Kinemage of the C-alpha trace (Angstrom):
@kinemage 1
@onewidth
@group {chain A} dominant
@subgroup {mainchain}
@vectorlist {calphas} color= white
{ca unk a 1} P 0.000 0.000 0.000
{ca unk a 2} L 1.297 3.446 -0.882
{ca unk a 3} L 2.469 5.115 2.343
{ca unk a 4} L 0.720 8.383 1.408
{ca unk a 5} L -2.706 6.846 0.774
{ca unk a 6} L -5.607 8.531 2.596
{ca unk a 7} L -3.648 11.763 3.197
{ca unk a 8} L -5.469 13.716 0.478
{ca unk a 9} L -7.117 16.775 2.008
{ca unk a 10} L -7.581 20.414 1.134
{ca unk a 11} L -8.553 21.410 4.661
{ca unk a 12} L -7.229 24.850 5.579
{ca unk a 13} L -6.037 25.964 9.009
{ca unk a 14} L -9.089 27.456 10.722
{ca unk a 15} L -6.990 30.195 12.322
{ca unk a 16} L -6.567 31.817 8.889
{ca unk a 17} L -10.249 32.602 8.393
{ca unk a 18} L -13.195 33.769 10.493
{ca unk a 19} L -15.830 31.987 8.404
{ca unk a 20} L -15.047 29.211 5.931
{ca unk a 21} L -15.289 30.848 2.475
{ca unk a 22} L -16.328 27.543 0.941
{ca unk a 23} L -19.467 27.547 3.077
{ca unk a 24} L -21.305 30.131 0.960
{ca unk a 25} L -21.584 31.608 -2.507
{ca unk a 26} L -20.232 34.928 -1.227
{ca unk a 27} L -17.225 33.207 0.289
{ca unk a 28} L -16.448 31.447 -2.966
{ca unk a 29} L -16.840 34.753 -4.824
{ca unk a 30} L -14.340 36.288 -2.396
{ca unk a 31} L -11.813 33.589 -3.286
{ca unk a 32} L -12.363 33.884 -7.017
{ca unk a 33} L -12.412 37.671 -6.994
{ca unk a 34} L -9.328 37.986 -4.813
{ca unk a 35} L -7.325 35.696 -7.096
{ca unk a 36} L -8.350 37.734 -10.133
{ca unk a 37} L -7.553 41.037 -8.472
{ca unk a 38} L -4.253 40.089 -6.807
{ca unk a 39} L -3.085 38.593 -10.098
{ca unk a 40} L -4.058 41.801 -11.888
{ca unk a 41} L -2.853 44.429 -9.393
{ca unk a 42} L -0.270 42.713 -7.206
{ca unk a 43} L -0.694 42.286 -3.467
{ca unk a 44} L 0.575 45.757 -2.521
{ca unk a 45} L -2.170 47.498 -4.527
{ca unk a 46} L -4.842 44.947 -3.640
{ca unk a 47} L -7.334 46.024 -0.957
{ca unk a 48} L -10.488 44.509 0.471
{ca unk a 49} L -12.317 47.676 -0.567
{ca unk a 50} L -11.321 47.108 -4.196
{ca unk a 51} L -12.302 43.459 -3.846
{ca unk a 52} L -15.735 44.352 -2.488
{ca unk a 53} L -16.389 46.553 -5.521
{ca unk a 54} L -15.153 43.857 -7.867
{ca unk a 55} L -17.552 41.226 -6.490
{ca unk a 56} L -20.448 43.676 -5.941
{ca unk a 57} L -20.454 43.201 -2.198
{ca unk a 58} L -19.397 45.250 0.820
{ca unk a 59} L -16.081 45.496 2.617
{ca unk a 60} L -17.866 44.641 5.878
{ca unk a 61} L -19.114 41.371 4.352
{ca unk a 62} L -15.566 40.353 3.436
{ca unk a 63} L -14.402 41.050 6.998
{ca unk a 64} L -16.881 38.419 8.174
{ca unk a 65} L -14.660 35.880 6.413
{ca unk a 66} L -11.146 37.284 6.760
{ca unk a 67} L -9.537 39.519 9.369
{ca unk a 68} L -7.261 41.197 6.825
{ca unk a 69} L -5.949 40.957 3.303
{ca unk a 70} L -2.896 39.160 4.718
{ca unk a 71} L -5.113 36.431 6.156
{ca unk a 72} L -6.875 36.151 2.798
{ca unk a 73} L -3.542 35.764 1.009
{ca unk a 74} L -2.491 33.166 3.588
{ca unk a 75} L -5.668 31.215 2.879
{ca unk a 76} L -4.988 31.223 -0.862
{ca unk a 77} L -1.388 30.081 -0.373
{ca unk a 78} L -2.455 27.311 2.016
{ca unk a 79} L -5.118 26.195 -0.457
{ca unk a 80} L -2.468 26.049 -3.183
{ca unk a 81} L -0.207 23.778 -1.134
{ca unk a 82} L -3.128 21.541 -0.215
{ca unk a 83} L -3.938 21.244 -3.909
{ca unk a 84} L -0.314 20.473 -4.759
{ca unk a 85} L -0.246 17.784 -2.073
{ca unk a 86} L -3.444 16.324 -3.542
{ca unk a 87} L -1.899 16.267 -7.029
{ca unk a 88} L 1.313 14.662 -5.794
{ca unk a 89} L -0.504 11.889 -3.971
{ca unk a 90} L -2.596 11.106 -7.035
{ca unk a 91} L 0.517 11.028 -9.214
{ca unk a 92} L 2.350 8.429 -7.109
{ca unk a 93} L -0.559 6.206 -6.119
{ca unk a 94} L 0.377 2.616 -7.026
{ca unk a 95} L 3.941 3.687 -7.919
{ca unk a 96} L 6.331 1.654 -5.771
{ca unk a 97} L 9.648 2.853 -7.185
{ca unk a 98} L 10.844 5.740 -5.002
{ca unk a 99} L 12.989 7.314 -7.711
{ca unk a 100} L 9.998 7.423 -10.033
{ca unk a 101} L 7.939 8.903 -7.216
{ca unk a 102} L 10.543 11.615 -6.734
{ca unk a 103} L 10.616 12.459 -10.427
{ca unk a 104} L 6.834 12.744 -10.472
{ca unk a 105} L 6.486 14.966 -7.426
{ca unk a 106} L 9.337 17.233 -8.536
{ca unk a 107} L 7.582 17.581 -11.888
{ca unk a 108} L 4.385 18.676 -10.154
{ca unk a 109} L 6.230 21.172 -7.962
{ca unk a 110} L 8.164 22.750 -10.835
{ca unk a 111} L 6.013 22.462 -13.961
{ca unk a 112} L 3.810 25.126 -15.539
{ca unk a 113} L 0.353 24.966 -13.976
{ca unk a 114} L -2.882 24.200 -15.803
{ca unk a 115} L -6.409 24.775 -14.534
{ca unk a 116} L -8.010 21.957 -12.540
{ca unk a 117} L -11.703 21.576 -13.372
{ca unk a 118} L -12.322 19.883 -10.022
{ca unk a 119} L -12.180 23.259 -8.248
{ca unk a 120} L -14.376 25.704 -10.132
{ca unk a 121} L -13.935 28.663 -7.778
{ca unk a 122} L -10.129 28.605 -8.053
{ca unk a 123} L -8.116 29.557 -11.120
{ca unk a 124} L -4.962 27.562 -10.433
{ca unk a 125} L -2.973 29.267 -13.209
{ca unk a 126} L -3.534 32.700 -11.687
{ca unk a 127} L -3.029 31.341 -8.187
{ca unk a 128} L 0.314 29.875 -9.218
{ca unk a 129} L 1.419 33.287 -10.439
{ca unk a 130} L 0.364 34.725 -7.080
{ca unk a 131} L 2.308 32.052 -5.204
{ca unk a 132} L 5.419 32.783 -7.258
{ca unk a 133} L 5.189 36.556 -6.871
{ca unk a 134} L 3.582 37.001 -3.468
{ca unk a 135} L 3.903 33.902 -1.245
{ca unk a 136} L 7.040 35.102 0.520
{ca unk a 137} L 5.023 38.018 1.935
{ca unk a 138} L 3.208 35.701 4.328
{ca unk a 139} L 6.396 34.495 6.040
{ca unk a 140} L 9.070 37.142 5.453
{ca unk a 141} L 7.639 39.367 8.168
{ca unk a 142} L 7.996 40.042 11.881
{ca unk a 143} L 4.926 37.985 12.838
{ca unk a 144} L 6.173 34.795 11.183
{ca unk a 145} L 6.777 32.883 14.421
{ca unk a 146} L 3.329 33.770 15.754
{ca unk a 147} L 1.649 32.798 12.481
{ca unk a 148} L 3.651 29.583 12.390
{ca unk a 149} L 2.444 28.685 15.887
{ca unk a 150} L -1.130 29.062 14.621
{ca unk a 151} L -0.558 26.707 11.681
{ca unk a 152} L -0.435 29.235 8.839
{ca unk a 153} L 2.313 27.277 7.039
{ca unk a 154} L 1.196 23.759 7.901
{ca unk a 155} L 0.330 22.670 4.358
{ca unk a 156} L 3.562 23.968 2.894
{ca unk a 157} L 5.525 22.100 5.566
{ca unk a 158} L 3.513 18.933 4.897
{ca unk a 159} L 4.404 19.111 1.200
{ca unk a 160} L 8.099 19.483 2.053
{ca unk a 161} L 7.846 16.604 4.528
{ca unk a 162} L 6.142 14.345 2.006
{ca unk a 163} L 8.894 14.805 -0.591
{ca unk a 164} L 11.573 14.525 2.104
{ca unk a 165} L 10.204 11.094 3.024
{ca unk a 166} L 10.545 9.979 -0.581
{ca unk a 167} L 14.144 11.216 -0.635
{ca unk a 168} L 15.069 9.362 2.557
{ca unk a 169} L 13.437 6.199 1.203
{ca unk a 170} L 15.926 6.408 -1.675
{ca unk a 171} L 18.914 7.324 0.483
{ca unk a 172} L 18.383 7.015 4.220
{ca unk a 173} L 21.785 8.591 4.936
{ca unk a 174} L 21.105 11.813 3.035
{ca unk a 175} L 21.304 14.590 5.630
{ca unk a 176} L 19.541 17.500 3.935
{ca unk a 177} L 16.170 16.337 2.536
{ca unk a 178} L 14.075 19.280 3.771
{ca unk a 179} L 16.675 21.788 2.630
{ca unk a 180} L 16.784 20.159 -0.792
{ca unk a 181} L 13.002 20.135 -1.201
{ca unk a 182} L 12.464 23.749 -0.135
{ca unk a 183} L 15.353 24.794 -2.387
{ca unk a 184} L 13.737 23.022 -5.347
{ca unk a 185} L 10.355 24.646 -4.694
{ca unk a 186} L 11.590 28.175 -4.126
{ca unk a 187} L 14.217 27.905 -6.839
{ca unk a 188} L 11.702 26.694 -9.407
{ca unk a 189} L 9.433 29.610 -8.555
{ca unk a 190} L 12.277 32.034 -9.160
{ca unk a 191} L 13.143 30.348 -12.452
{ca unk a 192} L 9.524 30.525 -13.664
{ca unk a 193} L 9.482 34.220 -12.817
{ca unk a 194} L 12.804 34.772 -14.566
{ca unk a 195} L 11.633 32.858 -17.645
{ca unk a 196} L 8.663 35.199 -17.987
{ca unk a 197} L 10.242 38.509 -17.000
{ca unk a 198} L 14.062 38.211 -16.890
{ca unk a 199} L 14.912 35.395 -19.312
{ca unk a 200} L 18.641 36.173 -19.391
{ca unk a 201} L 18.793 34.920 -15.778
{ca unk a 202} L 17.643 31.419 -16.694
{ca unk a 203} L 17.815 28.988 -19.625
{ca unk a 204} L 14.759 28.848 -21.863
{ca unk a 205} L 15.111 25.933 -24.280
{ca unk a 206} L 12.771 25.273 -27.188
{ca unk a 207} L 10.647 22.124 -26.903
{ca unk a 208} L 11.862 21.435 -23.372
{ca unk a 209} L 10.632 22.289 -19.913
{ca unk a 210} L 14.156 23.121 -18.844
{ca unk a 211} L 13.143 24.101 -15.304
{ca unk a 212} L 11.477 20.798 -14.478
{ca unk a 213} L 14.245 18.813 -16.194
{ca unk a 214} L 16.921 20.719 -14.278
{ca unk a 215} L 15.338 20.136 -10.862
{ca unk a 216} L 14.561 16.462 -11.529
{ca unk a 217} L 18.197 15.857 -12.427
{ca unk a 218} L 19.424 17.989 -9.541
{ca unk a 219} L 17.338 16.055 -7.002
{ca unk a 220} L 18.400 12.611 -8.205
{ca unk a 221} L 22.082 13.545 -8.538
{ca unk a 222} L 22.225 15.281 -5.162
{ca unk a 223} L 20.950 12.294 -3.180
{ca unk a 224} L 23.104 9.651 -4.870
C-alpha cells in the first residue's frame, strides 16, 4: 500500500479565516475575486475595498470571512499547497519505485500549472502566479513565528515533509532532505518568474521544460 494513501485533504487551518469561504456563494466569490484582483494588481495594490467593488459586495461582508488581506492571502497560499499535495498523492498512487515517485512529485512542484476543473472557484494558473510573486510576503515578516504557531504554514511544511520522506526512502543517509526540497520549490518559482520577466537569468530551451528537467536531475544527482 502506498504510504501516502488517505492523506489527500484540502482542509485549511481554521486560524486563517473567520468563516469558511467555501461555506457560501459569497465566500467562494471572495476567493475567485481575490485571485483575479491580486493577479491583476499585485498584493501591494490589492485592498479589500477594491475586492468588495469587484464582487459587488461590501467590505464589511468580506471582513466576516477574513480579518485582513494578509489572512486572505495566507488562505490562498495554504489552499495552493493543499492542492499540490493532492496532485502529488494522485501522481504516485500505485507507484512503488521511489525514484519514479521523486521524479513525479518534482515535476508537479516545478512544472507550468494548468487549470483543474475539479475546483471551479479557483483559477490555479492565476493562483500559481500569485504564489510565485507574493507567497514570501506571508512568512518574510515580523509575525512569522506567531503565524507559524497558529498553523499558517502547515500545508507547505507537509508538502516538504512528504517529498523529504521519498528522498530518505531512496537514500536514508542523506542529511539534507528538507533543505533540498524547499530549495527546489523556491528555486523553481524564481526560475519561472525569470523565464517570464528576466529570461537572461535562466535557460529557456525550445521544446523542453528546462526548469522541471533541471530540478529532476538535480534532485536525483544530489541524493546519490
